[in-house]
MIBALUM-892109 format. One record per atom (N, C-alpha, C, O): residue in three letters; residue number from 1; x, y, z. Coordinates in pm, 1 decimal. Layout:
(rec 'ALA' NUM (X Y Z))
...
REM end
This chain:
(rec 'MET' 1 (507.0 -5700.4 4388.2))
(rec 'MET' 1 (597.9 -5579.4 4400.1))
(rec 'MET' 1 (738.2 -5609.9 4376.3))
(rec 'MET' 1 (801.0 -5525.6 4312.3))
(rec 'VAL' 2 (792.6 -5702.8 4411.0))
(rec 'VAL' 2 (925.3 -5738.2 4393.3))
(rec 'VAL' 2 (952.7 -5760.7 4240.2))
(rec 'VAL' 2 (1057.0 -5719.8 4189.3))
(rec 'LEU' 3 (855.2 -5827.6 4167.4))
(rec 'LEU' 3 (864.8 -5853.8 4034.1))
(rec 'LEU' 3 (865.3 -5724.4 3957.6))
(rec 'LEU' 3 (945.1 -5710.0 3865.1))
(rec 'LEU' 4 (778.9 -5627.4 3991.5))
(rec 'LEU' 4 (777.5 -5490.7 3928.3))
(rec 'LEU' 4 (908.2 -5418.2 3943.9))
(rec 'LEU' 4 (958.1 -5353.7 3851.6))
(rec 'ASP' 5 (966.0 -5431.1 4070.8))
(rec 'ASP' 5 (1098.6 -5353.0 4085.5))
(rec 'ASP' 5 (1194.2 -5425.3 3992.7))
(rec 'ASP' 5 (1270.4 -5354.4 3926.9))
(rec 'GLN' 6 (1200.3 -5553.5 3978.9))
(rec 'GLN' 6 (1312.7 -5613.9 3896.0))
(rec 'GLN' 6 (1282.0 -5575.4 3742.8))
(rec 'GLN' 6 (1374.8 -5559.5 3663.6))
(rec 'ARG' 7 (1159.8 -5562.6 3708.3))
(rec 'ARG' 7 (1130.8 -5517.2 3567.2))
(rec 'ARG' 7 (1175.3 -5379.1 3539.4))
(rec 'ARG' 7 (1232.9 -5350.1 3434.5))
(rec 'LEU' 8 (1146.5 -5285.9 3641.4))
(rec 'LEU' 8 (1187.9 -5152.5 3636.1))
(rec 'LEU' 8 (1345.2 -5141.9 3630.1))
(rec 'LEU' 8 (1400.2 -5063.2 3553.1))
(rec 'LYS' 9 (1414.8 -5225.0 3715.1))
(rec 'LYS' 9 (1559.6 -5222.4 3703.1))
(rec 'LYS' 9 (1605.7 -5270.5 3578.1))
(rec 'LYS' 9 (1715.8 -5229.0 3542.0))
(rec 'ALA' 10 (1540.4 -5355.2 3498.6))
(rec 'ALA' 10 (1583.3 -5399.4 3385.6))
(rec 'ALA' 10 (1577.1 -5285.0 3266.6))
(rec 'ALA' 10 (1648.4 -5284.8 3166.3))
(rec 'HIS' 11 (1484.2 -5196.0 3297.3))
(rec 'HIS' 11 (1473.1 -5075.6 3204.4))
(rec 'HIS' 11 (1559.9 -4959.4 3220.3))
(rec 'HIS' 11 (1573.8 -4873.2 3133.5))
(rec 'TYR' 12 (1626.0 -4959.8 3350.1))
(rec 'TYR' 12 (1725.2 -4851.4 3369.4))
(rec 'TYR' 12 (1815.3 -4828.7 3277.6))
(rec 'TYR' 12 (1832.5 -4711.6 3243.8))
(rec 'PRO' 13 (1889.1 -4927.7 3219.3))
(rec 'PRO' 13 (1980.1 -4894.4 3104.8))
(rec 'PRO' 13 (1920.3 -4830.0 2989.3))
(rec 'PRO' 13 (1980.4 -4739.9 2930.7))
(rec 'LEU' 14 (1809.8 -4869.2 2954.1))
(rec 'LEU' 14 (1732.5 -4799.9 2846.4))
(rec 'LEU' 14 (1721.5 -4666.4 2866.6))
(rec 'LEU' 14 (1759.8 -4583.6 2784.0))
(rec 'LYS' 15 (1659.8 -4633.2 2995.7))
(rec 'LYS' 15 (1642.1 -4501.9 3039.7))
(rec 'LYS' 15 (1754.8 -4411.1 3012.9))
(rec 'LYS' 15 (1745.1 -4308.2 2945.9))
(rec 'GLY' 16 (1876.1 -4460.2 3075.9))
(rec 'GLY' 16 (1993.3 -4383.3 3067.8))
(rec 'GLY' 16 (2052.0 -4355.8 2926.4))
(rec 'GLY' 16 (2110.9 -4252.1 2896.2))
(rec 'ARG' 17 (2027.0 -4470.1 2836.3))
(rec 'ARG' 17 (2074.4 -4443.4 2703.6))
(rec 'ARG' 17 (1983.5 -4348.9 2630.6))
(rec 'ARG' 17 (2034.7 -4275.1 2546.4))
(rec 'LEU' 18 (1847.2 -4342.4 2654.4))
(rec 'LEU' 18 (1762.8 -4244.9 2597.3))
(rec 'LEU' 18 (1800.2 -4099.1 2624.7))
(rec 'LEU' 18 (1798.9 -4009.0 2540.9))
(rec 'GLU' 19 (1836.9 -4087.3 2765.8))
(rec 'GLU' 19 (1869.8 -3953.1 2807.6))
(rec 'GLU' 19 (1995.1 -3907.9 2751.9))
(rec 'GLU' 19 (2006.4 -3790.4 2716.9))
(rec 'THR' 20 (2096.9 -3995.3 2739.4))
(rec 'THR' 20 (2223.9 -3944.4 2684.9))
(rec 'THR' 20 (2219.2 -3936.7 2530.1))
(rec 'THR' 20 (2281.5 -3845.6 2475.5))
(rec 'GLU' 21 (2152.3 -4022.6 2458.4))
(rec 'GLU' 21 (2148.8 -4022.4 2318.5))
(rec 'GLU' 21 (2049.8 -3949.1 2243.1))
(rec 'GLU' 21 (2067.5 -3913.3 2126.6))
(rec 'ILE' 22 (1942.8 -3926.6 2312.3))
(rec 'ILE' 22 (1830.5 -3858.4 2239.7))
(rec 'ILE' 22 (1801.3 -3723.7 2311.1))
(rec 'ILE' 22 (1804.2 -3616.2 2251.1))
(rec 'TYR' 23 (1773.9 -3736.2 2439.2))
(rec 'TYR' 23 (1723.8 -3609.8 2518.7))
(rec 'TYR' 23 (1837.5 -3513.2 2522.4))
(rec 'TYR' 23 (1804.6 -3397.3 2496.9))
(rec 'GLN' 24 (1956.6 -3532.8 2546.9))
(rec 'GLN' 24 (2064.6 -3430.2 2571.4))
(rec 'GLN' 24 (2090.4 -3382.4 2430.7))
(rec 'GLN' 24 (2101.6 -3260.9 2414.5))
(rec 'LEU' 25 (2101.2 -3463.8 2325.8))
(rec 'LEU' 25 (2128.5 -3417.7 2196.5))
(rec 'LEU' 25 (2021.7 -3318.2 2149.4))
(rec 'LEU' 25 (2051.5 -3205.8 2108.9))
(rec 'ARG' 26 (1896.6 -3364.0 2156.4))
(rec 'ARG' 26 (1790.0 -3278.2 2128.5))
(rec 'ARG' 26 (1787.1 -3140.8 2216.4))
(rec 'ARG' 26 (1753.7 -3032.0 2169.5))
(rec 'SER' 27 (1820.3 -3159.1 2327.9))
(rec 'SER' 27 (1817.8 -3030.3 2416.4))
(rec 'SER' 27 (1919.3 -2948.2 2373.5))
(rec 'SER' 27 (1893.7 -2828.0 2366.4))
(rec 'SER' 28 (2034.7 -2988.8 2342.0))
(rec 'SER' 28 (2141.6 -2899.9 2295.0))
(rec 'SER' 28 (2100.3 -2833.9 2163.6))
(rec 'SER' 28 (2130.2 -2716.5 2142.1))
(rec 'GLU' 29 (2032.2 -2907.0 2075.7))
(rec 'GLU' 29 (1995.3 -2848.0 1947.0))
(rec 'GLU' 29 (1891.1 -2741.8 1974.6))
(rec 'GLU' 29 (1897.6 -2635.4 1912.9))
(rec 'ILE' 30 (1798.3 -2763.1 2060.6))
(rec 'ILE' 30 (1714.8 -2667.2 2092.9))
(rec 'ILE' 30 (1780.1 -2535.3 2155.8))
(rec 'ILE' 30 (1746.9 -2424.2 2114.4))
(rec 'VAL' 31 (1863.6 -2550.4 2245.9))
(rec 'VAL' 31 (1943.8 -2430.4 2296.2))
(rec 'VAL' 31 (2013.5 -2367.6 2187.1))
(rec 'VAL' 31 (2016.1 -2244.5 2187.0))
(rec 'GLU' 32 (2068.9 -2428.7 2096.6))
(rec 'GLU' 32 (2137.8 -2367.3 1987.3))
(rec 'GLU' 32 (2059.1 -2283.8 1890.9))
(rec 'GLU' 32 (2101.4 -2183.4 1833.6))
(rec 'HIS' 33 (1932.5 -2340.1 1878.7))
(rec 'HIS' 33 (1816.1 -2268.0 1799.1))
(rec 'HIS' 33 (1776.7 -2143.9 1868.1))
(rec 'HIS' 33 (1756.6 -2039.4 1806.3))
(rec 'LYS' 34 (1765.0 -2155.6 2001.9))
(rec 'LYS' 34 (1720.8 -2029.9 2072.6))
(rec 'LYS' 34 (1828.6 -1930.7 2067.9))
(rec 'LYS' 34 (1798.7 -1812.0 2055.1))
(rec 'LYS' 35 (1948.8 -1966.7 2077.0))
(rec 'LYS' 35 (2059.6 -1852.0 2068.2))
(rec 'LYS' 35 (2054.2 -1796.7 1921.7))
(rec 'LYS' 35 (2063.1 -1675.8 1900.3))
(rec 'ARG' 36 (2040.4 -1882.1 1828.7))
(rec 'ARG' 36 (2042.3 -1818.6 1680.2))
(rec 'ARG' 36 (1924.3 -1717.2 1669.5))
(rec 'ARG' 36 (1930.3 -1608.5 1612.1))
(rec 'TYR' 37 (1816.4 -1769.6 1733.4))
(rec 'TYR' 37 (1687.6 -1678.6 1731.5))
(rec 'TYR' 37 (1716.9 -1545.5 1802.8))
(rec 'TYR' 37 (1686.3 -1436.4 1754.5))
(rec 'GLU' 38 (1772.7 -1560.7 1909.9))
(rec 'GLU' 38 (1792.7 -1445.6 1988.3))
(rec 'GLU' 38 (1901.4 -1344.1 1918.5))
(rec 'GLU' 38 (1895.3 -1222.4 1936.0))
(rec 'ARG' 39 (1988.2 -1399.1 1848.4))
(rec 'ARG' 39 (2101.9 -1316.4 1776.1))
(rec 'ARG' 39 (2021.0 -1247.9 1657.7))
(rec 'ARG' 39 (2033.6 -1128.6 1630.2))
(rec 'HIS' 40 (1935.3 -1336.7 1589.4))
(rec 'HIS' 40 (1847.2 -1278.0 1481.7))
(rec 'HIS' 40 (1771.7 -1166.2 1522.6))
(rec 'HIS' 40 (1770.8 -1066.7 1450.2))
(rec 'VAL' 41 (1704.6 -1168.2 1634.4))
(rec 'VAL' 41 (1607.9 -1073.0 1692.2))
(rec 'VAL' 41 (1695.4 -950.1 1728.2))
(rec 'VAL' 41 (1662.7 -835.6 1697.1))
(rec 'ARG' 42 (1802.5 -979.4 1791.9))
(rec 'ARG' 42 (1886.2 -864.1 1829.7))
(rec 'ARG' 42 (1939.2 -769.4 1704.3))
(rec 'ARG' 42 (1941.9 -646.4 1709.0))
(rec 'THR' 43 (1978.4 -845.3 1597.5))
(rec 'THR' 43 (2035.3 -769.7 1479.8))
(rec 'THR' 43 (1912.3 -696.1 1414.6))
(rec 'THR' 43 (1928.1 -583.8 1366.7))
(rec 'ILE' 44 (1785.2 -761.3 1412.7))
(rec 'ILE' 44 (1670.4 -692.2 1353.6))
(rec 'ILE' 44 (1631.1 -576.3 1427.6))
(rec 'ILE' 44 (1588.1 -479.2 1365.2))
(rec 'ILE' 45 (1641.4 -573.0 1571.0))
(rec 'ILE' 45 (1614.1 -458.7 1651.6))
(rec 'ILE' 45 (1712.9 -350.3 1630.3))
(rec 'ILE' 45 (1676.2 -232.8 1629.4))
(rec 'GLU' 46 (1836.7 -384.6 1613.2))
(rec 'GLU' 46 (1939.0 -290.1 1588.9))
(rec 'GLU' 46 (1916.0 -221.2 1452.9))
(rec 'GLU' 46 (1926.6 -99.0 1442.7))
(rec 'LYS' 47 (1885.7 -296.9 1352.9))
(rec 'LYS' 47 (1860.8 -245.0 1214.7))
(rec 'LYS' 47 (1732.3 -149.7 1215.5))
(rec 'LYS' 47 (1730.6 -50.5 1142.6))
(rec 'LEU' 48 (1627.8 -180.3 1296.6))
(rec 'LEU' 48 (1517.8 -110.7 1308.0))
(rec 'LEU' 48 (1542.6 21.7 1376.8))
(rec 'LEU' 48 (1483.3 123.4 1340.6))
(rec 'ASP' 49 (1625.7 20.9 1471.1))
(rec 'ASP' 49 (1664.5 136.4 1542.0))
(rec 'ASP' 49 (1732.0 233.2 1455.9))
(rec 'ASP' 49 (1704.3 353.1 1453.9))
(rec 'ASN' 50 (1829.0 172.0 1379.3))
(rec 'ASN' 50 (1896.4 259.3 1290.3))
(rec 'ASN' 50 (1819.2 319.6 1172.8))
(rec 'ASN' 50 (1844.8 428.0 1120.5))
(rec 'GLN' 51 (1725.2 238.7 1139.5))
(rec 'GLN' 51 (1638.4 281.3 1029.0))
(rec 'GLN' 51 (1546.4 396.0 1078.1))
(rec 'GLN' 51 (1517.0 489.3 1003.4))
(rec 'THR' 52 (1501.3 386.5 1206.8))
(rec 'THR' 52 (1406.0 474.3 1272.6))
(rec 'THR' 52 (1489.4 613.6 1289.3))
(rec 'THR' 52 (1436.4 721.6 1263.5))
(rec 'GLU' 53 (1613.0 603.2 1330.8))
(rec 'GLU' 53 (1696.4 728.7 1341.2))
(rec 'GLU' 53 (1710.9 793.7 1213.8))
(rec 'GLU' 53 (1690.9 914.7 1203.7))
(rec 'GLU' 54 (1746.2 717.9 1109.5))
(rec 'GLU' 54 (1762.6 786.9 978.1))
(rec 'GLU' 54 (1635.7 840.5 926.4))
(rec 'GLU' 54 (1634.8 946.5 863.7))
(rec 'PHE' 55 (1524.8 770.7 950.1))
(rec 'PHE' 55 (1392.8 830.9 912.0))
(rec 'PHE' 55 (1351.0 962.7 959.8))
(rec 'PHE' 55 (1299.2 1052.9 894.0))
(rec 'ASN' 56 (1387.7 960.0 1111.0))
(rec 'ASN' 56 (1355.6 1079.1 1196.6))
(rec 'ASN' 56 (1449.2 1203.7 1143.6))
(rec 'ASN' 56 (1405.8 1318.6 1135.3))
(rec 'LEU' 57 (1573.5 1168.4 1111.4))
(rec 'LEU' 57 (1662.1 1272.5 1042.9))
(rec 'LEU' 57 (1614.7 1330.1 912.4))
(rec 'LEU' 57 (1620.3 1450.6 888.1))
(rec 'ILE' 58 (1566.7 1237.8 827.7))
(rec 'ILE' 58 (1518.7 1283.4 693.8))
(rec 'ILE' 58 (1390.1 1356.1 716.1))
(rec 'ILE' 58 (1360.6 1448.3 640.1))
(rec 'LEU' 59 (1309.9 1321.2 816.2))
(rec 'LEU' 59 (1177.9 1382.1 833.6))
(rec 'LEU' 59 (1211.1 1528.4 898.0))
(rec 'LEU' 59 (1145.3 1626.3 862.7))
(rec 'GLU' 60 (1305.8 1537.9 984.6))
(rec 'GLU' 60 (1337.6 1674.1 1020.8))
(rec 'GLU' 60 (1389.5 1762.0 916.0))
(rec 'GLU' 60 (1355.8 1880.2 909.6))
(rec 'GLU' 61 (1474.2 1704.7 830.0))
(rec 'GLU' 61 (1532.3 1782.7 722.9))
(rec 'GLU' 61 (1429.6 1834.2 615.2))
(rec 'GLU' 61 (1439.5 1939.6 552.4))
(rec 'SER' 62 (1326.6 1738.4 605.0))
(rec 'SER' 62 (1217.6 1759.7 517.2))
(rec 'SER' 62 (1125.1 1876.3 561.1))
(rec 'SER' 62 (1085.6 1968.3 489.4))
(rec 'VAL' 63 (1098.2 1855.5 691.0))
(rec 'VAL' 63 (1004.9 1956.6 742.4))
(rec 'VAL' 63 (1082.2 2103.2 746.5))
(rec 'VAL' 63 (1019.7 2208.3 732.2))
(rec 'GLU' 64 (1205.7 2098.8 764.8))
(rec 'GLU' 64 (1283.0 2233.2 756.7))
(rec 'GLU' 64 (1285.9 2283.5 625.6))
(rec 'GLU' 64 (1270.7 2403.6 603.1))
(rec 'SER' 65 (1306.7 2190.1 527.0))
(rec 'SER' 65 (1309.7 2229.3 386.9))
(rec 'SER' 65 (1173.7 2292.0 342.9))
(rec 'SER' 65 (1169.1 2399.5 283.2))
(rec 'LEU' 66 (1063.3 2218.8 375.5))
(rec 'LEU' 66 (934.0 2268.0 339.8))
(rec 'LEU' 66 (911.0 2401.2 404.2))
(rec 'LEU' 66 (859.2 2489.2 335.4))
(rec 'LYS' 67 (944.0 2426.4 529.9))
(rec 'LYS' 67 (915.6 2556.9 589.1))
(rec 'LYS' 67 (984.0 2658.8 517.3))
(rec 'LYS' 67 (927.8 2766.2 495.9))
(rec 'THR' 68 (1123.2 2631.3 470.0))
(rec 'THR' 68 (1195.9 2728.4 397.9))
(rec 'THR' 68 (1132.6 2761.0 263.9))
(rec 'THR' 68 (1131.0 2876.5 221.3))
(rec 'TYR' 69 (1082.1 2661.5 199.5))
(rec 'TYR' 69 (1022.0 2671.0 70.0))
(rec 'TYR' 69 (895.7 2755.5 90.6))
(rec 'TYR' 69 (879.1 2848.3 11.4))
(rec 'GLU' 70 (810.0 2736.6 181.3))
(rec 'GLU' 70 (683.5 2796.2 202.2))
(rec 'GLU' 70 (716.5 2952.1 234.2))
(rec 'GLU' 70 (651.6 3042.7 181.9))
(rec 'SER' 71 (814.0 2972.9 316.9))
(rec 'SER' 71 (850.5 3111.0 354.7))
(rec 'SER' 71 (880.5 3187.6 217.1))
(rec 'SER' 71 (821.6 3288.9 179.4))
(rec 'GLU' 72 (988.1 3117.3 145.6))
(rec 'GLU' 72 (1024.5 3178.1 15.1))
(rec 'GLU' 72 (915.2 3218.5 -72.4))
(rec 'GLU' 72 (907.3 3331.4 -120.9))
(rec 'GLN' 73 (825.1 3118.6 -93.4))
(rec 'GLN' 73 (702.2 3138.6 -180.6))
(rec 'GLN' 73 (616.5 3243.4 -133.1))
(rec 'GLN' 73 (567.1 3320.9 -214.9))
(rec 'LYS' 74 (593.2 3254.9 -10.8))
(rec 'LYS' 74 (504.0 3368.8 62.3))
(rec 'LYS' 74 (579.4 3502.8 28.8))
(rec 'LYS' 74 (517.6 3601.0 -12.4))
(rec 'ASP' 75 (708.3 3502.8 47.2))
(rec 'ASP' 75 (783.8 3623.3 15.6))
(rec 'ASP' 75 (766.2 3680.9 -131.3))
(rec 'ASP' 75 (743.7 3798.1 -161.5))
(rec 'LEU' 76 (781.4 3572.3 -215.3))
(rec 'LEU' 76 (762.4 3605.3 -357.1))
(rec 'LEU' 76 (615.7 3642.2 -398.6))
(rec 'LEU' 76 (593.4 3717.6 -493.3))
(rec 'ARG' 77 (514.7 3583.7 -321.1))
(rec 'ARG' 77 (381.8 3625.3 -355.3))
(rec 'ARG' 77 (356.0 3760.4 -305.6))
(rec 'ARG' 77 (277.8 3834.7 -365.0))
(rec 'THR' 78 (422.8 3798.6 -191.2))
(rec 'THR' 78 (412.7 3939.9 -153.5))
(rec 'THR' 78 (477.2 4050.0 -235.0))
(rec 'THR' 78 (430.3 4163.2 -246.6))
(rec 'ALA' 79 (600.9 4001.7 -296.4))
(rec 'ALA' 79 (680.1 4068.5 -381.3))
(rec 'ALA' 79 (586.4 4094.5 -517.5))
(rec 'ALA' 79 (584.3 4203.7 -574.2))
(rec 'LEU' 80 (514.9 3986.8 -558.4))
(rec 'LEU' 80 (435.6 4000.6 -679.6))
(rec 'LEU' 80 (322.6 4107.9 -672.2))
(rec 'LEU' 80 (289.4 4174.8 -770.1))
(rec 'THR' 81 (267.7 4118.9 -552.5))
(rec 'THR' 81 (162.1 4228.1 -525.9))
(rec 'THR' 81 (209.8 4367.6 -535.8))
(rec 'THR' 81 (138.4 4464.2 -563.0))
(rec 'THR' 82 (337.5 4369.9 -511.2))
(rec 'THR' 82 (392.6 4515.7 -499.7))
(rec 'THR' 82 (476.4 4542.4 -632.6))
(rec 'THR' 82 (532.7 4650.7 -648.7))
(rec 'ALA' 83 (483.3 4437.2 -730.4))
(rec 'ALA' 83 (555.6 4456.2 -851.9))
(rec 'ALA' 83 (487.0 4565.3 -929.0))
(rec 'ALA' 83 (364.0 4571.8 -929.6))
(rec 'GLU' 84 (564.8 4654.7 -996.7))
(rec 'GLU' 84 (514.6 4773.2 -1078.0))
(rec 'GLU' 84 (521.1 4755.5 -1227.7))
(rec 'GLU' 84 (458.6 4826.6 -1306.4))
(rec 'SER' 85 (601.5 4654.9 -1262.3))
(rec 'SER' 85 (627.7 4636.8 -1410.8))
(rec 'SER' 85 (599.7 4484.8 -1454.1))
(rec 'SER' 85 (602.0 4398.4 -1366.4))
(rec 'ILE' 86 (578.7 4457.5 -1559.9))
(rec 'ILE' 86 (569.2 4324.4 -1619.7))
(rec 'ILE' 86 (700.0 4255.7 -1611.0))
(rec 'ILE' 86 (705.7 4138.4 -1574.1))
(rec 'SER' 87 (809.2 4326.0 -1644.6))
(rec 'SER' 87 (947.2 4250.4 -1643.7))
(rec 'SER' 87 (969.3 4217.1 -1498.9))
(rec 'SER' 87 (1017.5 4107.4 -1470.6))
(rec 'ARG' 88 (937.1 4305.2 -1403.0))
(rec 'ARG' 88 (952.2 4253.5 -1262.2))
(rec 'ARG' 88 (873.1 4132.2 -1216.0))
(rec 'ARG' 88 (917.5 4049.6 -1136.3))
(rec 'MET' 89 (748.2 4127.3 -1273.8))
(rec 'MET' 89 (662.7 4017.6 -1243.7))
(rec 'MET' 89 (730.2 3884.0 -1316.6))
(rec 'MET' 89 (738.6 3776.2 -1257.7))
(rec 'ASP' 90 (770.6 3902.6 -1434.0))
(rec 'ASP' 90 (851.8 3786.8 -1484.9))
(rec 'ASP' 90 (959.9 3746.2 -1409.4))
(rec 'ASP' 90 (976.0 3624.5 -1400.0))
(rec 'GLY' 91 (1049.5 3830.0 -1345.2))
(rec 'GLY' 91 (1144.7 3796.1 -1269.5))
(rec 'GLY' 91 (1106.7 3719.1 -1154.0))
(rec 'GLY' 91 (1170.8 3618.3 -1124.3))
(rec 'ILE' 92 (1004.4 3759.0 -1083.9))
(rec 'ILE' 92 (942.5 3692.1 -969.8))
(rec 'ILE' 92 (898.9 3551.2 -1015.0))
(rec 'ILE' 92 (928.8 3454.7 -944.6))
(rec 'GLN' 93 (833.8 3536.3 -1122.3))
(rec 'GLN' 93 (786.7 3412.0 -1152.7))
(rec 'GLN' 93 (897.0 3324.4 -1199.4))
(rec 'GLN' 93 (882.9 3204.3 -1176.2))
(rec 'THR' 94 (1004.5 3363.1 -1261.1))
(rec 'THR' 94 (1118.9 3284.6 -1281.8))
(rec 'THR' 94 (1181.6 3242.8 -1141.8))
(rec 'THR' 94 (1212.5 3125.3 -1122.5))
(rec 'GLN' 95 (1198.6 3333.0 -1051.4))
(rec 'GLN' 95 (1253.4 3292.7 -919.2))
(rec 'GLN' 95 (1158.0 3191.5 -856.1))
(rec 'GLN' 95 (1204.3 3095.9 -793.9))
(rec 'ALA' 96 (1028.2 3208.8 -869.8))
(rec 'ALA' 96 (938.8 3106.0 -811.2))
(rec 'ALA' 96 (971.4 2962.1 -879.0))
(rec 'ALA' 96 (996.7 2862.4 -811.4))
(rec 'LYS' 97 (967.9 2963.3 -1017.6))
(rec 'LYS' 97 (992.2 2835.7 -1077.0))
(rec 'LYS' 97 (1127.0 2774.2 -1037.8))
(rec 'LYS' 97 (1139.4 2652.8 -1021.9))
(rec 'ASP' 98 (1229.4 2863.0 -1022.3))
(rec 'ASP' 98 (1365.9 2806.8 -987.8))
(rec 'ASP' 98 (1363.1 2742.5 -840.4))
(rec 'ASP' 98 (1413.9 2632.5 -819.0))
(rec 'LYS' 99 (1300.6 2818.0 -741.1))
(rec 'LYS' 99 (1283.4 2772.7 -623.5))
(rec 'LYS' 99 (1196.1 2651.5 -606.4))
(rec 'LYS' 99 (1223.5 2572.6 -515.9))
(rec 'THR' 100 (1094.9 2630.1 -684.2))
(rec 'THR' 100 (1009.7 2513.8 -693.3))
(rec 'THR' 100 (1093.2 2388.2 -746.9))
(rec 'THR' 100 (1082.8 2276.9 -695.3))
(rec 'ALA' 101 (1177.1 2416.7 -855.7))
(rec 'ALA' 101 (1262.1 2314.0 -905.4))
(rec 'ALA' 101 (1353.3 2267.4 -798.5))
(rec 'ALA' 101 (1360.2 2148.9 -765.8))
(rec 'LYS' 102 (1424.7 2364.3 -743.4))
(rec 'LYS' 102 (1524.6 2334.4 -643.8))
(rec 'LYS' 102 (1459.4 2253.2 -522.4))
(rec 'LYS' 102 (1513.7 2159.5 -463.9))
(rec 'PHE' 103 (1343.2 2302.0 -497.7))
(rec 'PHE' 103 (1278.7 2224.1 -377.6))
(rec 'PHE' 103 (1248.8 2065.6 -422.0))
(rec 'PHE' 103 (1274.5 1971.1 -347.4))
(rec 'GLY' 104 (1198.1 2053.4 -537.9))
(rec 'GLY' 104 (1170.8 1928.7 -584.7))
(rec 'GLY' 104 (1282.7 1838.9 -602.6))
(rec 'GLY' 104 (1265.8 1717.0 -599.8))
(rec 'GLU' 105 (1407.8 1897.4 -622.8))
(rec 'GLU' 105 (1518.3 1813.9 -646.7))
(rec 'GLU' 105 (1599.0 1803.1 -511.3))
(rec 'GLU' 105 (1703.0 1737.2 -511.7))
(rec 'SER' 106 (1558.7 1861.0 -402.4))
(rec 'SER' 106 (1624.3 1856.4 -274.6))
(rec 'SER' 106 (1632.4 1719.7 -232.2))
(rec 'SER' 106 (1543.8 1640.2 -263.5))
(rec 'LYS' 107 (1747.5 1680.7 -152.4))
(rec 'LYS' 107 (1774.6 1549.7 -98.2))
(rec 'LYS' 107 (1649.8 1498.5 -4.2))
(rec 'LYS' 107 (1613.5 1380.9 0.9))
(rec 'SER' 108 (1598.9 1591.0 58.6))
(rec 'SER' 108 (1498.0 1552.6 155.6))
(rec 'SER' 108 (1369.8 1478.2 85.6))
(rec 'SER' 108 (1307.6 1389.9 144.6))
(rec 'PHE' 109 (1340.2 1518.6 -33.5))
(rec 'PHE' 109 (1219.4 1471.6 -102.6))
(rec 'PHE' 109 (1257.4 1374.4 -201.1))
(rec 'PHE' 109 (1168.0 1333.5 -275.1))
(rec 'GLN' 110 (1381.0 1327.4 -216.3))
(rec 'GLN' 110 (1417.0 1224.9 -319.0))
(rec 'GLN' 110 (1381.0 1094.1 -263.0))
(rec 'GLN' 110 (1368.3 1082.7 -141.1))
(rec 'ASN' 111 (1363.2 993.3 -343.0))
(rec 'ASN' 111 (1344.9 845.0 -284.2))
(rec 'ASN' 111 (1482.6 800.0 -237.4))
(rec 'ASN' 111 (1579.5 780.0 -310.6))
(rec 'THR' 112 (1477.4 785.8 -93.5))
(rec 'THR' 112 (1603.9 733.7 -44.6))
(rec 'THR' 112 (1571.4 585.6 5.9))
(rec 'THR' 112 (1458.0 547.4 34.8))
(rec 'SER' 113 (1672.1 517.8 11.4))
(rec 'SER' 113 (1643.3 370.6 49.6))
(rec 'SER' 113 (1690.3 378.1 211.5))
(rec 'SER' 113 (1798.1 420.9 252.6))
(rec 'LEU' 114 (1585.6 327.4 286.8))
(rec 'LEU' 114 (1621.7 329.9 421.8))
(rec 'LEU' 114 (1684.5 204.8 454.9))
(rec 'LEU' 114 (1724.8 184.3 569.4))
REM end
C-alpha cells in the first residue's frame, strides 16, 4: 500500500501539468465555441423574426390588393351586363385590362427578396 501511494505521488506533477496545459486550454476553447454558436443562433433567430414580419406585411398587402382587384372586376362585370352600346362595352373591357395590368404590376405580387 505504501508503495502504491509513493507511485501515485510521483504522478501528481504530471496530473497537474495535464490539467493546466491541456484540460484548461481545451475547456476554454470549448467555452469560446459555445459562445460563438450562441451568437450565431441569436442572429439567425433575429433574421428569421424580421423575415417573418416582412412576409406577414407583404401577405396582408397582397390579400388587400387581391380583394380590391376582385371587387373592381366584379363591378366591371356588373357594368358589362347593363351596358347598352358596343362602345360602352369596349370602354369596360379597356378598364378591365388596365386594372388587370395594374394588379399584375403591383408591388405585392412582384418578386421581392425577403
